[in-house]
C-alpha positions, 0 to 999 in steps of 0.5 A: 534500478529501484526495487520495491518489495511488498509484504504482510498480505494474507487471509483475514476474516471480515472486521480483521486487520492487516499491516502491509509493508513496502520496502525499498532499495533506495531511501523512502524519503528520496521518492516524491511520493509512495502509494498503495494501489490494489487490483481485484480480479476483473477490475482495474487497479485503483489508488488506495492511499499515498504519502508524499515526501512532505508527509501529506497523505491521501486516501480513496473514499472507500478506505478513509477512516479504516486504513492508515498509510505511514512511513517508518524511517528506521525500517525504510518502509511505507506501511499500510495499516488496514483495519475493519477489513471487508470482503470488497478489500480483497485484492492484490496490493501494490506499492508504487514509488514516484520520482521526477523520472521513472515510476517504480512498482512492486510485485504485490501482496495478496489480501483476502478477506473472508466473509 
């Protein structure tokens, strides 16, 4: 059973930055893709950014140019650098790892952006 643990969330003012990390119990490069998703109160979970095993990244339009997803091989994490944060970025952020079989989710880390 793969475990994913998110960290780095917190309270930040508009325009601030946070860096989220997703630590996995298996090698990050063993996953087909790893992504960050978020869910705001009363809304559906949505894709934020993904990175494939080959290093191809994809971003939602709402975060493009502000967020950067990356892998850290030494720490075995997938990180999400979030800059120029806006109140509408407030949400629970989840890490998802895809394999050719099961898909795994972490429990999330809360990001709150104050106006």
